[in-house]
N, C-alpha and C positions, 0 to 999 in steps of 0.2 A: 194290362200288366200281368206278368206271370207270377203266380203265387210261389213263395219260397218256403213252404211249410214241409215238414218231413213227409216224404212219400208223394208230394204233389208239387210239380214244377210247371204244370200246364194250366191253361184256363180250364174252368170247371167242365165244360162239355168235352173237350179233348181228353182231359184226364179220365173222365168216365168211360170214354170209348176205349182208351188204352187199357184201363183196368179190366173192363169187360172182355176185351180180346184176350188178355192174359188168363182170365178165369175160364173162358170157354174153350180155348185152344191149348192152354198150358204151354204156350210158346214162350220161351225165355229169350229176351233180347241180349242179356249179358251172360257170358259163359266163362267158366273158370278154366284156366290153362294149367294142366298138371305138368310139373317140371321135375325131372329126376335130380336128386341131390348131386352136387359136384364136390368131391372131397377137397376142402379148402387147403389142406396141408400140402397139396401139390404145388401151391404157390411159393412155399418157403424157399426152395432152391432158386426160384426165379427172382424174388424180391429181396432175399437175404434174411438172415435170422432176426436182426433187429427190427426191421419193418414188419416181418411176420408176427413177432411178439407184440408189437404195437397194435396190429390188426386184431389179434385175438383179445387183447386187453380192452380195446374200444368196443368190440362186439359184446364182451361180457358186461361192460358198463351200460351199453344201449339196451341189452336184454333186461337188465335190472330196472332201468328207467321205464321201459315199456310196460312192465308188469303184465297185465292181461290184455293190453291193447295190441292191435294188429297193424302191420304195414301193408297197404294195398297199392299195387301198380295197376293202372288202367290204360290200355292202349286200344288201337283200332284193328289190329290183326295179330295173330299168333305165329304166322309164318311169312317169310318174304320181307325184305327191307331190314335196315340196320337196327331199328328199335326192337323188333321181335328177336333178332339174332342176339342182341345184347342181353335182353331179359332172360332168354333161355339159359344163359350162363350165370348172370349175376343173381337171379332168384335161386338158382341151384346152390351157389356158394353161401348165400345168406341162410338158406334152409340148413345147410350142413353146420352152420355156426349156432343153430338152435334158436334163431330169431324168428318169430311168427310173421310170415310174409305170404301174400297171395297175389295172384296175377289174374286180372279180369279183362276180357275183350268185349267191347261194345259192338252193337249191330247198327248198320246204317243202310239205307236204300241207295239205289243208283244215283239219285239226285243229290243226296247228302255227300257222297264221295266225289261227285263232280264239283260241288261247292268247296269241299276241303282240299281237293287237288288244285283248284284255282287259288285258294289261299296259300298253299304250299309254293306254287309257282310265283305268286306275287311277292311273298317273303324273300324269294330269291331274285326279285327284280324283273320278273317276266310279266308283262302287262296283258298278255293274250287273254281274250274273253272280257276285258273291261272290268270296272269296279263291281263289286257285289252290292246288290240293292236290298230293299226292304223285304221283298219276297224271298230272297236267298236267306236273309237273316231269320225270317220266320220259320222257314223249313229247317234250317240248322238248329234253331232253338227247340222246335217241336220234336225232332228226332232225338236230341240229347235229353229232353225232358222225359221221354219214355224210358230211356236207358237209366236216367237218374232215379226214377221211381223204383227200379229193381235194385240198384246199388244201395239205396237207402234202406231196403229191407235187410241188407246184410251187414252194412257198416254200423259202428256204434260211436257215440260221442267219445272223443279222445283218440280215436284211431287216426293213423297217419295215412293220407292218400296222396300218391304221386301220380299226377296226370301227365300223359306224354303227348306232346305235339298238338297242332291246331284241332285235330279231330275230337279231342276231349276237353278243350277249353271251356265249352259251355256247360260242363258239369260242376264247375268250381263253386258257384253260388249255392246250389242246392246242398252240396255236401258240407260246405262251411256252415250254412245256416242250421244244419242238423248236428253241429258240434264236432265235425271232423277237422283235423289240421291238414290243410290242403297246400301242396306245392305243385307248381306247374313246371314241367321241364320241356324246353324247346331244343330239339336236336338239330335245328336248321337255322339258317340266317346268312347274311352277307355283311361285308365290312362297310357298306355305304348305305345311303338313304336316297330314295327317289320317289316319284309319285306312286309307283307300283307298291313299294315296300310300305310307304305311309298308309296307303289305302288298306292293305292287309292288316297292319297293326291297329288302325282305327276301327276296323271291323271287330277285331278280337278284344280290344281294350275293355269294353263294358263287361264281357264275360269273365275277364281275368281279375277284375278289381277285388274280388273276394279272396283271392289266393293269399296265403300267408307268406309264402316264399316263392322265388322264381329261380330256376336253374338254366344256365345257358352254357354252350360249349366254348364260346369265346366272349370276352368282354365286349368286343366290337359288335356283337350281335344284339346287345341289349337295347331296346327302344328307350328313348330319352325320358319317357313318362314313367318308367318302372323305378320305384324308389331304390336307390343304390344300397341302402341298408338291408334290403330284402333280397338282394341278388347274390347267388353263389355261382361260381364258374367251375365247371367240372369238364375237363377235356373228354373226348369220346373214349369209351372203355373198350379196350382190345383184349381179347382172350388169348393168352400165349399158347393155349392148347387147342385152338381152333384148327381144323384140318387145313385152312388156308395159310396157317403160319408154320406148317410142318416142313422140315427139310426132307425131300424125297430123293432117293438115288436116281441117277440119270436113267438107268434101266427101267425103274418103276414108272418114271414120267413117260418114257416112250411106250411102255406097255399100256398105260392108262389112255394115252392119246390114240393108240392103235385100236384099243377096245371101243373107244368112242367113235372111231371112224374118221378122225381128223387127219391122220398121216397117210400119205400116198403109198399104197401097196404094202403097208406094214402089217405084220402078223403079230398079234398079242402073245409073245412067247415068254413073257416074264410075269412077275407078281404085280397085281393091281390093287394091293391092299394099302390101307391107311388107318390112322387112329381117329375115331370119332371124338367129339368134344368131351364126352364122358369117360374117355379112356378105352372104350370098347373097340373091337375090330370092325372095320368097314372094308368092303370090296367093290370095285367098279366092275360091273358085269354087263351093262347094256350099252348099245350104241346110242349116240345122240342124233337129233335131227340136224341135218347140215344142209345149208344152201351155199353152193359154190361150184364153179366149173372146174376148178383145179384143187389139188391138195398139196400141201407142203411135204417134202421128204423129211426124214429125221435130221438131215444135214442143213436144211434151210433155216435161216434166221426168221424169227417171228416178232411181229409187233402185235401185242395182245391188249385188248380192253375187256374187262369183266365188270359188268354193271347191270342194273335194271334197264329195261327199255323205257327210258325216260328222256324227254326233250332236254332236261337240264344236263344230262350226261353227254348229249351232243354226239351220238354215235355216227349220225350221218355226216357231221362235220369232220370227225376223225377219218371217216371213209374218204371224204373229198380231199383232205390233207394228204392222206397216203397216196391217192391216185394222182394228185398234182405234183407232189414234191418228193415222194419216195420211189414209186413205181417206175417213173421214166428213167432214172439213172441208178437205181439200186436193186438189190436182190431181196428176196424174202417175201413173206406173206403177211397180210393183216388178218387177224382172227378177232371177231367181235362176238363175245359170248355173253348170253343173258339167260334169265330164268324163263320158264314157260310163261306165255303172255297172260295166263290167268292165275299165275302163282303168287301174286301180291294182291290180296283181297281189297285193300283200300286204295289201289291205284287203278283208276278206270282208263288211263291213257295207254297202258302197256300194249294192247293189241294194235291201237292206232299208230303208235310210234314204231312198233315192229314192222307194220305195213309200210310206213314211210321209208324205213331202212331198206326193205325189199325193193321198193320202187327206185330208190337212189342207187342201189346196187345194179339194177337192170340198166340204168342210164349211164353207167360208167363206160368209158372206152373199153373195147374188148380186151386189150392187153392188161389193163388194170383190173378189170372184172375177174379175170382168170386167177388173180392173186389175192382176192378178198373172200373170206369164208365167214359165214354167219352160223353160229352154233347155239343150240338151245335144247332143253331136255326133250326126249321122246315121250309121247303119251304112254302111260302105263296100261 
């Protein structure tokens, strides 16, 4: 049995080894993410005066209720993926409201992230890799125990801890036993239940029993065993000031695509500037890495998918659909754009999925292959 005392979540021998490693190497498994403040008053023109006034009033009430307690967010990566993108913004807004909030990122080894990726896929109904067993559970628990030991050095009784996604579920018991109020937020799920989803939730259920609250993006994602009175549904948070949500002039779009090297024969003769999420200026200056035999012109229609290189995004399937149903009788190009394959630290499948997309692209009929372009960031 794992001890659930403050600072110790491991069996004695393993805990001794972890603490010894930390003393000797000064290696920190948990790191703090520094986030620039985002001026919250920018939201008033977007949400309206009445809703903005309510936001400020509720923030004032929360700040008073917290007293000297801290809100902690814990995730598995600071960059790449929707959770990291969301926290970069929301933590910044909360800081601007004067509410004490911190964001911590845990460490995991390769095996840990293979396990959590399998959980991620199974929650989405993908049974590849089979059910997780006792050895997987043991490694998952040991890795999170080491992280929990460091978190317990920083959190205090009464602090609010928000754990994000399956990678952090195993931290709940240790933090709750030390007096923290723990909520677990699942950003993923499906509207149905099958053997794969049941296996994933059965794996996570013992780790989540200690959570005080559970947050899901949709009511349909909530497993049947989660007490309904402890569930809160919060739809995905979208930042209206994200560069992805900006309206760009047509000339700016063409100049950016030309700078990236996506457009055939185009010369970047216009502005390539945009606004960053914090309101500061950004400029596209570097070409991307591109795989493709042809390039669209500025007049060609585009079918575009922008996502991680993830089997759940089914980029190979989109490619096959374009080759089978669009290319034979229509015009235009398919552009599949994704991050660097090492750009999402907690996703070990990115390189493999990108490789599968490359193989699928090579296997396309020549006419279709000439109209499919893969785009990803160039190495710095």
